Every structure is written in structure tokens, then in C-alpha cells.
Residue, then its C-alpha position, 0 to 999 in steps of 0.5 A: m754060437a748063440l745070437v745076442r737076444e737084444g736086437s734080434r727078432r723072432i720069425v716063424v718058418d714053416g711052423t718052426a720058430y727062429r731068431r734072426r739078427l742083423r748087425g746094427r752098426p756096419t764093420y769098416f768094410q761094410g760101412l764103406a760098401w766094400s763087403p756085403c751085409p750078412f745076417a744070422v739066424e738060429h733056432a729060437d728054443t734050442s741052441g745049435a749051429a747058427l746060420v750066417v747068410t751073406t746077402d748081395q746088398p750093402h749094409p743099410s747103414n753104410w757110410i757112403g749113402r749107397e742104397a740097400e734093400p732091407v733084409l725082409p722076413s720073406g728073404v730070411a724065410a727063403a734063406v732058412r729054407l734053402a739052408l735046410r735043404e743044403g744041410w743046416t741042422p739048427t738044433a745040432p751043435g757045431s760051427a756056423f753054417h754059411l750060406d753065400q748069397s752075395l753073387g751080384f754084389t758090387p763093392s763100392h770103388r775105393t779111393p786112390g789112397n786106399r788099396 
């Protein structure tokens, strides 16, 4: 899986370059803050398995104005280090490695008409 280069940012973690990307526009469920915000990371120079991190925050561009902490480079670096310890091999081919850090996320309340 390759990240779209446009909109991705370079980050160096422990001497290794990666590219990270946060979806610019939220999905429907992220827009309503019913599901948390994910971001993706991949090795900058070698294609391989991407890392998909689910945060404990709503998407920063959610439609209901719910406050969200930004995805900072320090948080991305911490997620990369944890994923590497848990077995993510960014230069090996394969499906995406999922890291769920959504513990503590509270979805927004649904309106009575939505189920």
C-alpha cells in the first residue's frame, strides 16, 4: 500500500525517514465524530507495509465542532516506535499493520433519528 505523496509529510524517527498522512477530509462517521481519526505512515524510500494508526481523537475537521488534539510529529514518532516493537516491518511487502490507540475515544451522541 502506498500513500499518496500529495498531502503527506516527511518525518525522521530514530534516523529512518518515513512519510505520514492524515486524511484531509473526514469520512461521514469521522465528520460526525462517531469514529476516531486515523493516520497512515510508510517508509519514505522503500515500498512495503503501511502503518495505520487509529487515534483516540476526533478528526480535526469534524463537522460538529468537537475539539480535537492535532496529530503532532511527536505522537507519530511514538506510534512508529511502538509499531516497530510490536512487529511492523515497514520495508517488507504485505498488508497494512494496524495500531489501535483509540482507547478513551468517546463517540459523539447520535441524534434520535440516527441509529
